[in-house]
C-alpha positions, 0 to 999 in steps of 0.5 A: 136313468135315461135308459130306464125311461126309454125302456119303460116308455114302450109299455102298452096295454089293452083296456081289458088287461088293466085289472089283471095288469095292476095285480101282476105289475110288480111280480112280472119278469118275463118280456111281453111280446104280444102286439100291444105289449112289447116290453118287459115288466120287471119287479126289481130295479129302481124304476117301477113302470106304469102303464094302464088303459082306460079312464085316463086324463090329466087335471090341475086346478091352478093358474097364474104364477107357478112358484113351486110348480115351476121348481118341481117341473124344471127339476125333471124337464130342464131349467134352461131359460127356454125350458123354464119359459115353456114350463112357466106357460103350460105347467100347473101347480096342484097342491092337493094331498092325502095323509095315511099311516103317517105319510103325506102324498102331495100332487105338486104339479102337472105338465101336459099337452094334447096327448101326454102328461107328467105329474110330480108328487111329493112324499114325506112323513108327518113327523119330518123323519126320513121315509126310511132309515135305509135312505141314509145308507143308499149309495145309488143314484138319487135320481132313481130310488128303489121305492115302489107302490105295491098297489095303485091306480098307476095313472090318473083317471077320469070317467069318459076318457077312453083309449090306450096309454103307455108311460113310466114312473119312478122315485127320486130325491130332488133335495137330499137336505129335506126329508121328502122324496119325489115320485114322477109319472109320465103318460102318453095317450092315443087319444086327446086328453079330456080336461076334468077332475082327475083321481089317483090312488096309491097303496102300500109304499115299499122299499126294495132291497136290490141286494137281498130281494127283500121288500121292506114296508115303508107305509101301509096306507091308501092315498087318494088324490083328486085335482082339476086340470085344464091345460094349454096345448102348444102342439103343432100339427105337421103335414100328413097324408103321405103314402110310404112303404114299411117293410114292403107294406103300403102305409099312410101317415095319418098325423104327426103331432109335435109339442115341446113336451112330446111327439105323436105319430099315427099311421095306417098299414094296408095289411092286418097284423097277425092275431095274438097268440091267445087267438091264433096259437102263434108262438111269442117269437112270431108275434115279436117279429110281427110287432117289429115289422108293423111297429118297431121298425118305423124310424122316428127322429127329432133333429135339434138346432145344435145337431143333436138327434133324438131317436124315438124309434123305440117309443111305445104306442098302440096297434089296432086292427081296422077292416083288414088294415092296422092302425098304429100310434107311436109316441113319447114324452121327451126327456127334457122340454124341447122348445119348438124353435130349437127343433129343425125337423122330424123324420118319420121313415124316409120322410123329413118334416121341417119345423124351423126355417 
């Protein structure tokens, strides 16, 4: 599953592409090589990618003891004592649900920081039966199930929240002994998240048979869930403003924002990235090379106290032209909660930023 998450964390789309992207998401196979779309969008497979732009936010409406929220989030982000302590502090239970066509979808819990969030949903039939009989014959990994929504907002939304976003989503079964399955969606934004009342809509739950390519309807409903959220931000701003070189180009590090949940790096290249193929007639391969030169080749590493090095160089992000320059943001959620006291340093290019003494 980790490989899937790394791949789909590269997704990024412009605001104007949102409606077209939603329509085409599940049918797209080819790799997108434009500057703001550097990844594949497969229809097949167990992981269904989610990436949208505009009207994105994170919300939750409960505070205090977490209960089921802690359980839901720990199952995905880790259950070690240090991880649980952070989840207990910044994770919020939601408990809001909607039912249609005999299936109930419940927003269980949310975890967020300044730029990133993860929402865990619970999906089950009202009558207590399994979502599909095919689950009984499923021999694959229960941490990645081949469900997908045929259509949906693919991200929580809030009027007034604008900017870029990239992320991933997938279905899994946290407890095979009960009939429910879970759906988790993670997103990283390129602007700070604004608290408020969130809305998310899902349509048509599908089981995808990877052997035959058949899509089997599970529920043809439409589920709309609204919930409020105010998050506690544990982000740490590391020193920035340094000049550096990236593939022979002058660049300036604008910000490095670290939290136990994610890392976000912002920088400006003193050259303008070539226009997209639609604007310039350039071949996709030329654009892929330009994207790699301005964005993909920037090394981003996180070194932990146990010697582990997390390589976030392939993280997704955004690329924006700005008066002859190019403003870039690269960031991602960690696959597990990373307590700040267990992070030794963050490396950006050839610059190393100590985090713990």
